[in-house]
N, C-alpha and C positions, 0 to 999 in steps of 0.2 A: 678742704685739704686732704681729707681721708680718701675721697674719690681720685684726686690727683696722685696720691701715693699708690693707690691700688692700680691705677692705670700705668704708673711708672714701673710697677712690678710685672707688667705685661698682661694684666687681666683685660678681657674685652668687656667694655661697658655697653649696656643696652641689650636689646633682645631682637635680633634680626627677624625671628619668626613672627614678630608683631607687625612687620611691614608686608602685609598681605596686599594683593591687588586691590581689594575693596578699600583698605585703609589709605593706600596711595591715591586712589581715585577720589575718595572723600576729601583728602587734604587738597588735592588739585582743585576740586570744585569750590572749596572754601576760599582758597587763595584767589581764584578767578572772580568769585562773587565780591570779595573784599576790594579787589582792584576796580571792578565795575561800579561799585557803590561809593567809592571814595570821592568826596567832593572836589578835591584838588585834581584828581584824574579826570573827572567829568569836565571841569573847566579847561584843563589842558587839552583834552580831546577835542572840545569844540574849537578852541583856538587853533590847534594843529590842523583840523579839518579845513578851516578857513584859509590858513596859510598854504596848505597843500593845493587847494583849489586855485590859489593865485600863482601856483607854479614853484613854490619854495621846495628845495630839496629836503630830505630828512635831516641832514646836517644843519641846514639853515633853520629848520623848525626847532631842532634841539637847542640851538643857540638862542633863538627868540624866547623859548620857554624858560631856559635857564636865566637869561637876562631879565625876564619879567618876574623872577622870583619863584617860578613854579618848581616843584620838586615831585619826585615819584612818591607813591604811597609810603615808602620806607624812608623818605627824606633825602634821597639821592638825586644827583644831577641827571638830566636826560641826555641820552646818547642817541645816535641815529637808530640803533637797534631797538631801544626802548620806545622811541617815537613810532617806529614801524609797528610794534606790538600794540601800542595805544590806538593807532589808526585802524589796525586790523580788527581790534575788539569793537571799535565803533561800527564797522560794517557788519560784524557778526551779531551784535546785540543792539540793534536800532531801538531807540525808545519810542 
Protein backbone atom coordinates (compact mmCIF):
# COMPACT_ATOMS: atom_id res chain seq x y z
CA UNK A 1 0.00 0.00 0.00
CA UNK A 2 2.83 2.37 0.85
CA UNK A 3 4.51 1.83 -2.52
CA UNK A 4 1.24 2.36 -4.35
CA UNK A 5 0.70 5.62 -2.47
CA UNK A 6 4.25 6.77 -3.23
CA UNK A 7 3.80 5.95 -6.90
CA UNK A 8 0.46 7.80 -6.93
CA UNK A 9 2.34 10.88 -5.67
CA UNK A 10 4.51 10.69 -8.78
CA UNK A 11 7.64 9.10 -7.34
CA UNK A 12 9.66 6.87 -9.66
CA UNK A 13 10.08 3.39 -8.24
CA UNK A 14 13.11 1.29 -9.04
CA UNK A 15 16.57 2.25 -10.12
CA UNK A 16 17.20 2.47 -13.88
CA UNK A 17 20.97 2.72 -13.33
CA UNK A 18 20.86 -0.93 -12.18
CA UNK A 19 19.80 -1.99 -15.68
CA UNK A 20 23.28 -2.21 -17.12
CA UNK A 21 24.06 -4.07 -20.33
CA UNK A 22 25.62 -6.84 -18.25
CA UNK A 23 22.50 -7.18 -16.07
CA UNK A 24 20.23 -7.25 -19.11
CA UNK A 25 22.42 -9.87 -20.82
CA UNK A 26 22.53 -12.00 -17.67
CA UNK A 27 18.73 -11.86 -17.38
CA UNK A 28 18.29 -12.83 -21.05
CA UNK A 29 20.67 -15.78 -20.67
CA UNK A 30 18.80 -17.03 -17.59
CA UNK A 31 15.40 -16.76 -19.31
CA UNK A 32 16.70 -18.63 -22.36
CA UNK A 33 18.26 -21.37 -20.23
CA UNK A 34 14.99 -21.74 -18.29
CA UNK A 35 13.08 -22.08 -21.55
CA UNK A 36 15.53 -24.69 -22.92
CA UNK A 37 15.53 -26.83 -19.79
CA UNK A 38 11.78 -26.74 -19.12
CA UNK A 39 10.39 -30.26 -19.60
CA UNK A 40 7.10 -29.06 -21.14
CA UNK A 41 9.06 -26.97 -23.65
CA UNK A 42 11.31 -29.90 -24.51
CA UNK A 43 8.31 -32.15 -25.17
CA UNK A 44 6.49 -29.45 -27.13
CA UNK A 45 9.64 -28.83 -29.17
CA UNK A 46 9.94 -32.49 -30.12
CA UNK A 47 6.27 -32.71 -31.12
CA UNK A 48 6.44 -29.38 -32.94
CA UNK A 49 9.47 -30.57 -34.90
CA UNK A 50 7.69 -33.76 -35.93
CA UNK A 51 4.61 -31.82 -37.01
CA UNK A 52 6.72 -29.31 -38.93
CA UNK A 53 8.46 -32.16 -40.76
CA UNK A 54 4.99 -33.40 -41.79
CA UNK A 55 4.20 -30.01 -43.32
CA UNK A 56 2.09 -28.46 -40.58
CA UNK A 57 1.99 -24.66 -40.47
CA UNK A 58 2.97 -22.76 -37.33
CA UNK A 59 -0.72 -22.07 -36.66
CA UNK A 60 -1.59 -25.76 -36.99
CA UNK A 61 1.28 -26.74 -34.69
CA UNK A 62 0.11 -24.20 -32.10
CA UNK A 63 -3.42 -25.63 -32.28
CA UNK A 64 -2.11 -29.19 -31.86
CA UNK A 65 0.05 -28.24 -28.88
CA UNK A 66 -2.76 -26.32 -27.20
CA UNK A 67 -5.23 -29.12 -27.93
CA UNK A 68 -2.82 -31.64 -26.42
CA UNK A 69 -2.64 -29.67 -23.19
CA UNK A 70 0.83 -28.26 -23.74
CA UNK A 71 1.54 -24.80 -22.36
CA UNK A 72 4.52 -22.48 -22.47
CA UNK A 73 6.92 -22.39 -19.55
CA UNK A 74 4.79 -19.63 -18.06
CA UNK A 75 1.55 -21.57 -18.49
CA UNK A 76 0.29 -19.66 -21.54
CA UNK A 77 -1.19 -20.95 -24.78
CA UNK A 78 1.01 -21.40 -27.83
CA UNK A 79 0.68 -19.01 -30.76
CA UNK A 80 2.40 -19.21 -34.15
CA UNK A 81 5.10 -16.79 -32.95
CA UNK A 82 5.82 -18.82 -29.80
CA UNK A 83 5.96 -22.02 -31.86
CA UNK A 84 8.40 -20.33 -34.23
CA UNK A 85 10.68 -19.37 -31.30
CA UNK A 86 10.38 -22.89 -29.91
CA UNK A 87 11.45 -24.43 -33.21
CA UNK A 88 14.25 -21.91 -33.72
CA UNK A 89 15.61 -22.75 -30.29
CA UNK A 90 15.60 -26.41 -31.28
CA UNK A 91 17.92 -25.73 -34.20
CA UNK A 92 20.16 -23.39 -32.18
CA UNK A 93 20.61 -25.76 -29.24
CA UNK A 94 20.60 -29.29 -30.56
CA UNK A 95 20.96 -31.84 -27.80
